[in-house]
C-alpha positions as CSV (number, residue, x, y, z in Angstrom):
1,M,-71.3,64.0,-106.9
2,S,-68.1,65.5,-108.7
3,L,-64.6,65.0,-109.2
4,I,-62.6,66.9,-106.6
5,N,-60.4,68.9,-109.3
6,Y,-61.8,69.3,-112.7
7,P,-59.0,68.1,-115.4
8,T,-56.2,70.3,-116.6
9,I,-56.1,70.3,-120.4
10,F,-52.9,70.3,-122.5
11,S,-54.2,71.2,-126.3
12,F,-52.7,70.9,-129.5
13,F,-53.6,71.8,-132.8
14,S,-55.8,74.1,-131.2
15,G,-56.7,76.6,-134.0
16,S,-58.9,79.5,-133.1
17,G,-60.1,77.3,-129.9
18,F,-63.6,76.1,-130.6
19,L,-62.8,72.3,-128.9
20,D,-61.0,73.9,-125.9
21,L,-63.7,76.5,-125.4
22,G,-66.5,73.3,-125.0
23,F,-64.1,71.8,-122.5
24,E,-63.7,75.1,-120.8
25,T,-67.3,75.8,-120.6
26,T,-67.6,72.1,-119.0
27,G,-65.4,73.0,-116.3
28,Y,-62.4,72.0,-117.5
29,N,-58.9,73.8,-116.8
30,I,-57.1,74.8,-120.2
31,A,-53.5,74.8,-119.0
32,Y,-51.5,74.8,-122.4
33,V,-52.4,75.9,-125.7
34,N,-50.3,74.9,-128.6
35,E,-50.8,76.2,-132.4
36,I,-48.3,76.3,-135.2
37,F,-50.0,78.8,-137.6
38,P,-49.6,82.7,-135.7
39,P,-52.9,83.7,-137.4
40,F,-55.1,81.2,-135.7
41,M,-53.1,81.9,-132.4
42,S,-53.8,85.5,-132.5
43,A,-57.5,84.5,-133.5
44,Y,-57.7,82.2,-130.0
45,R,-56.0,85.0,-127.8
46,Y,-58.6,87.6,-129.2
47,S,-61.7,85.0,-128.7
48,R,-60.4,84.4,-125.2
49,E,-59.8,88.1,-124.0
50,K,-63.6,88.8,-125.8
51,L,-65.2,86.1,-123.7
52,N,-63.3,87.1,-120.4
53,L,-61.5,83.8,-120.1
54,P,-58.2,83.6,-117.9
55,Q,-54.8,82.9,-119.5
56,P,-53.8,79.4,-119.8
57,E,-51.6,78.5,-117.1
58,Y,-48.5,77.3,-119.0
59,G,-48.8,79.7,-121.6
60,Y,-49.6,80.2,-125.6
61,H,-47.3,78.2,-127.5
62,E,-47.2,78.9,-131.2
63,G,-44.6,79.0,-134.5
64,E,-41.7,76.6,-134.3
65,A,-42.0,76.1,-130.6
66,A,-45.5,74.8,-131.5
67,D,-44.3,72.0,-134.0
68,V,-45.8,68.9,-132.5
69,S,-43.2,66.8,-134.7
70,K,-40.3,68.6,-132.9
71,L,-42.4,68.1,-129.2
72,I,-41.4,64.4,-129.4
73,A,-37.6,65.4,-130.1
74,E,-35.3,65.8,-126.7
75,T,-35.1,69.4,-125.9
76,P,-38.8,70.9,-126.5
77,G,-40.4,67.2,-125.5
78,Q,-38.7,67.6,-121.8
79,Q,-40.2,71.0,-121.6
80,L,-43.4,69.8,-122.2
81,N,-42.7,66.3,-119.8
82,E,-42.0,69.0,-117.0
83,L,-45.1,70.5,-117.2
84,V,-47.2,67.6,-117.3
85,K,-44.7,66.4,-114.2
86,Y,-45.3,70.1,-112.4
87,S,-49.3,69.8,-112.8
88,R,-49.5,65.9,-111.8
89,K,-47.9,67.2,-108.4
90,S,-50.8,69.2,-107.9
91,N,-53.3,66.0,-108.2
92,H,-54.5,67.3,-111.3
93,I,-56.2,64.8,-113.7
94,I,-54.2,65.5,-116.8
95,G,-55.8,65.2,-120.3
96,F,-54.5,65.9,-123.9
97,I,-56.8,66.9,-126.6
98,G,-56.2,67.7,-130.2
99,G,-57.7,67.0,-133.9
100,P,-54.1,66.7,-136.1
101,P,-55.0,68.8,-139.5
102,C,-56.8,66.2,-141.6
103,P,-56.5,66.9,-145.2
104,D,-54.7,63.9,-146.1
105,F,-56.8,61.6,-145.0
106,S,-60.1,63.3,-145.7
107,V,-62.3,62.1,-148.6
108,G,-62.2,65.3,-150.2
109,G,-58.8,66.1,-150.0
110,K,-55.5,64.7,-151.7
111,N,-55.8,61.1,-149.9
112,K,-52.3,60.9,-148.8
113,G,-52.4,59.4,-145.8
114,H,-50.2,58.6,-143.4
115,L,-47.3,59.9,-146.0
116,G,-48.3,63.3,-145.9
117,D,-47.4,65.9,-143.8
118,N,-50.7,66.0,-141.8
119,G,-50.5,62.1,-141.7
120,K,-47.3,62.6,-139.9
121,L,-48.9,65.1,-137.5
122,S,-51.1,62.2,-136.7
123,S,-48.3,59.9,-135.6
124,A,-46.6,62.5,-133.8
125,Y,-49.4,63.5,-131.6
126,I,-50.2,60.0,-130.5
127,E,-46.2,59.8,-130.0
128,L,-46.7,63.0,-127.6
129,V,-49.5,61.0,-125.8
130,C,-47.3,57.9,-125.3
131,Q,-44.4,59.9,-124.5
132,N,-46.3,62.1,-121.9
133,L,-49.1,59.5,-120.6
134,P,-51.7,62.1,-119.9
135,D,-54.4,60.1,-117.8
136,F,-56.8,60.4,-120.4
137,F,-56.7,62.1,-124.3
138,L,-59.0,62.8,-127.0
139,F,-58.1,62.5,-130.8
140,E,-60.5,63.9,-133.6
141,N,-60.0,63.1,-137.4
142,V,-61.8,63.0,-140.4
143,K,-63.7,59.7,-141.1
144,G,-61.7,58.9,-143.9
145,L,-59.1,57.5,-141.4
146,W,-61.6,55.2,-140.2
147,R,-63.5,54.2,-143.7
148,T,-60.8,54.0,-146.3
149,T,-58.8,50.5,-146.2
150,K,-55.7,52.1,-146.4
151,H,-56.0,54.5,-143.9
152,R,-57.7,52.4,-141.5
153,L,-54.8,50.5,-141.2
154,F,-52.6,53.5,-140.2
155,F,-55.2,54.2,-137.5
156,E,-55.0,50.3,-136.3
157,E,-51.4,50.9,-135.9
158,L,-51.7,54.2,-133.9
159,K,-54.1,52.5,-131.6
160,I,-51.6,49.3,-130.9
161,K,-49.2,51.8,-130.2
162,L,-51.4,53.5,-127.5
163,Q,-52.5,49.9,-126.1
164,K,-49.0,49.0,-125.8
165,S,-48.5,52.3,-123.9
166,G,-51.3,51.3,-121.4
167,Y,-54.2,52.9,-122.5
168,I,-58.0,51.4,-122.8
169,L,-59.5,53.0,-126.1
170,T,-62.9,53.7,-127.3
171,E,-64.1,55.3,-130.3
172,R,-67.1,56.4,-132.4
173,L,-67.6,58.1,-135.6
174,I,-69.6,60.9,-134.3
175,N,-72.0,63.5,-136.4
176,A,-72.5,66.9,-135.2
177,I,-75.6,67.3,-135.7
178,E,-76.5,64.4,-133.0
179,Y,-75.5,67.3,-130.5
180,G,-77.6,70.0,-131.8
181,V,-75.3,71.7,-134.1
182,P,-77.0,72.5,-137.6
183,Q,-74.4,70.7,-139.6
184,D,-74.1,66.9,-141.2
185,R,-70.6,66.6,-140.4
186,E,-69.0,63.3,-139.6
187,R,-65.5,62.9,-137.7
188,I,-63.8,59.6,-135.7
189,I,-63.4,60.6,-132.0
190,L,-60.8,58.3,-130.6
191,I,-60.9,58.6,-126.4
192,G,-58.3,56.6,-124.5
193,F,-57.6,55.9,-120.8
194,K,-54.5,55.1,-118.7
195,D,-55.2,51.6,-117.2
196,N,-53.3,52.6,-114.0
197,F,-55.6,55.9,-113.6
198,L,-58.8,53.5,-113.8
199,K,-57.9,51.7,-111.5
200,D,-56.9,54.6,-109.1
201,I,-60.5,56.0,-109.8
202,K,-61.8,52.4,-109.5
203,I,-63.3,51.9,-113.1
204,K,-63.0,48.6,-114.6
205,D,-60.9,48.0,-117.6
206,D,-64.1,46.3,-119.6
207,F,-66.4,49.7,-119.0
208,T,-68.9,50.8,-121.5
209,F,-68.3,54.7,-122.6
210,P,-71.7,56.5,-122.4
211,W,-70.9,57.7,-125.9
212,E,-74.9,58.1,-126.4
213,K,-75.6,60.2,-123.3
214,H,-75.6,63.4,-124.5
215,I,-76.9,62.9,-127.7
216,L,-80.1,64.9,-128.2
217,Y,-81.0,64.1,-131.9
218,P,-79.9,60.4,-132.8
219,Q,-79.0,60.1,-136.5
220,N,-81.7,57.6,-137.9
221,Q,-84.6,60.1,-136.4
222,V,-82.5,63.3,-137.6
223,F,-82.1,62.2,-141.3
224,A,-85.8,60.6,-141.7
225,Y,-87.6,64.2,-141.1
226,P,-88.9,65.6,-144.2
227,W,-86.6,68.4,-144.8
228,N,-87.3,70.7,-147.4
229,Q,-85.0,70.1,-150.6
230,C,-84.9,72.7,-153.0
231,E,-86.7,75.8,-154.1
232,Q,-86.3,78.3,-156.6
233,F,-84.0,81.0,-155.1
234,Q,-85.4,84.6,-154.7
235,E,-83.6,87.4,-152.9
236,D,-85.0,88.2,-149.4
237,S,-88.0,85.8,-150.1
238,L,-89.9,84.6,-146.8
239,I,-90.6,81.2,-146.4
240,P,-92.2,80.0,-143.2
241,C,-90.9,77.1,-141.2
242,P,-92.1,73.6,-141.6
243,E,-94.0,72.3,-138.4
244,N,-92.8,69.2,-138.7
245,I,-89.1,69.4,-138.3
246,P,-86.7,70.3,-135.4
247,Q,-86.1,73.9,-136.1
248,Q,-83.3,74.2,-133.9
249,L,-81.1,72.2,-136.2
250,T,-81.8,74.5,-139.0
251,V,-79.4,77.3,-140.5
252,E,-82.2,80.1,-140.3
253,Y,-82.6,79.3,-136.7
254,W,-79.0,79.7,-135.9
255,F,-78.3,82.7,-137.6
256,R,-81.3,84.4,-135.6
257,K,-80.1,82.9,-132.5
258,N,-76.6,84.6,-133.1
259,H,-77.7,88.0,-134.6
260,V,-75.8,87.5,-137.6
261,L,-76.5,90.4,-139.3
262,N,-75.4,92.6,-136.1
263,H,-72.3,90.1,-135.4
264,P,-68.6,91.7,-135.6
265,N,-68.2,89.2,-138.5
266,A,-71.2,89.9,-140.3
267,K,-69.4,92.0,-142.7
268,H,-67.0,89.3,-143.5
269,Y,-67.5,87.5,-146.6
270,F,-65.9,87.0,-150.1
271,Q,-67.0,89.3,-153.0
272,P,-67.2,87.6,-156.1
273,R,-64.7,88.8,-158.8
274,A,-66.6,88.1,-161.5
275,G,-70.7,89.1,-162.0
276,K,-73.2,87.7,-159.4
277,I,-75.4,86.2,-161.9
278,K,-74.5,82.8,-160.9
279,F,-75.4,83.0,-157.8
280,A,-79.0,83.5,-158.3
281,T,-79.1,80.6,-160.7
282,I,-78.6,78.1,-157.6
283,K,-82.0,76.9,-156.3
284,E,-82.1,77.7,-152.6
285,G,-81.0,74.3,-150.6
286,D,-79.2,72.9,-153.7
287,D,-75.9,71.4,-151.9
288,S,-75.5,68.6,-155.0
289,K,-72.5,70.3,-156.6
290,K,-69.0,70.0,-155.7
291,S,-68.1,73.8,-155.4
292,F,-71.2,76.1,-155.4
293,K,-73.7,74.9,-152.7
294,R,-76.8,76.9,-151.5
295,L,-77.9,76.3,-147.9
296,H,-81.5,75.9,-147.5
297,R,-82.6,78.3,-144.5
298,W,-84.9,75.4,-143.1
299,R,-82.5,72.9,-143.3
300,Y,-79.0,71.8,-141.5
301,S,-75.7,72.9,-143.4
302,P,-73.7,70.4,-145.3
303,T,-70.0,70.1,-143.5
304,A,-68.9,73.4,-143.0
305,C,-65.9,73.2,-145.0
306,Y,-64.6,76.4,-147.1
307,G,-61.3,75.4,-148.8
308,N,-60.8,73.4,-152.1
309,N,-63.0,75.9,-154.2
310,E,-66.1,75.0,-152.1
311,V,-68.7,77.9,-151.8
312,H,-71.4,78.1,-149.4
313,L,-74.0,80.6,-150.5
314,H,-76.6,82.0,-148.5
315,P,-80.0,80.5,-148.5
316,Y,-81.7,84.0,-149.6
317,K,-79.1,86.9,-150.3
318,I,-76.9,86.9,-153.6
319,R,-73.6,86.1,-151.7
320,R,-71.6,84.1,-150.0
321,I,-72.3,83.4,-146.0
322,S,-70.5,85.5,-143.7
323,V,-67.8,84.3,-141.0
324,A,-70.7,85.3,-138.5
325,E,-73.1,83.0,-140.4
326,A,-70.2,80.2,-140.7
327,L,-69.2,80.3,-136.7
328,A,-73.2,80.1,-136.2
329,I,-73.2,76.9,-138.5
330,Q,-70.3,75.5,-136.2
331,S,-72.8,76.3,-133.2
332,L,-70.6,78.9,-131.4
333,P,-72.0,81.3,-128.8
334,A,-73.2,84.5,-130.4
335,D,-70.5,86.6,-128.6
336,F,-67.6,84.8,-130.1
337,S,-66.0,86.6,-132.9
338,L,-62.8,86.7,-134.9
339,P,-59.9,89.6,-135.1
340,E,-61.4,92.2,-137.7
341,N,-57.4,92.1,-139.1
342,M,-57.8,88.3,-140.0
343,S,-57.6,87.4,-143.2
344,L,-60.9,86.0,-145.0
345,T,-58.9,83.1,-146.1
346,N,-57.7,82.5,-142.4
347,M,-61.0,83.2,-140.9
348,F,-62.9,80.5,-142.9
349,K,-60.2,78.1,-142.9
350,T,-60.2,78.2,-138.8
351,V,-63.9,78.3,-138.9
352,G,-63.8,75.2,-141.0
353,N,-61.3,73.2,-139.3
354,G,-62.8,73.9,-136.0
355,V,-64.5,71.1,-133.9
356,P,-68.5,72.3,-133.8
357,Y,-68.6,73.7,-130.3
358,L,-71.7,72.0,-129.2
359,A,-70.1,68.6,-130.0
360,A,-66.9,69.9,-128.1
361,K,-68.8,70.5,-125.0
362,S,-71.2,67.1,-125.3
363,L,-67.9,65.2,-125.3
364,A,-66.3,67.1,-122.5
365,Q,-69.5,66.5,-120.8
366,T,-69.4,62.7,-121.6
367,I,-65.9,62.3,-120.2
368,L,-66.6,64.0,-117.2
369,D,-69.6,62.1,-116.5
370,F,-67.6,58.9,-117.1
371,L,-64.8,59.6,-114.9
372,N,-67.4,60.4,-111.9
373,T,-69.1,56.8,-112.3
374,G,-65.5,55.6,-110.9
375,L,-64.9,57.5,-107.8
376,P,-66.3,56.3,-104.4
377,E,-69.3,57.8,-102.8
């Protein structure tokens, strides 16, 4: 049994489209794409063309027109509201998805919280949901929003606002590795369903959301495996994969799976200004330092975050990882690539900001499965 129509998605803070791609390949219709930063939007369009995906029905919105804090104001807000209403007329189920940029809440960021510009974007996104009342929404953010007392209060305020607008909420601190992503990456996911929509599809308010349905690797099991720790770095060394670990969660498995050396972004990596001597002194698998971390080929990656002086080194090459390798660590399909003319800084920034593809796909499927439990046979 399945829904008559796959939901129609309005995407905000779309970046280069990792979250959207996960929803789209699960069957959702991406109808509206919103990204304020033009280089990310160009990459989004480029990757869609490469993957032969259709144009979003309500277009791409970038630059000033995509400023979410302005979309809650009258004129731009009205245009968005008209599109939502128009989509409703066709009996579409409407979902808003987005992860507002989050350095203000991150443990590694400046920790300004809701007062920082990015914190204001979280408020604006929630306001946008309350103004347009989609049938459901997804909000993604860093765990700091959930774990830090000050930020947690702000998060609870956002939830109260949503509840007052008629949303039934469910949340979870997910780790991308649970869904088969070769990366230890925790994020808070908040999902809300409009009360009258649930009534229409005959789901009771006290539902249990099936968060764990598409988890492939429960965290308590994943982190209990005897993962390799550190070994002396040796260029182009050969180390066999240990037999007692899940190989498909390792960096090397994904490098091979995505053919990273033959990928369009294989040559896109930062060359150090100074000599490479330091690169060779860091052991394979040593990710204990704040700045220079060397990945271990037979282990998962630490969180893919390539700003703030954080340098991720290739397990057995004297260089940083390439964009192709970073995309593999974010579990993107092998045929997903970024445009040649994008700056390296923007490439790594958009990869690090994105929701890992397999996590996005699993979340999309979980929402779909949940919606299907309510429809009468």
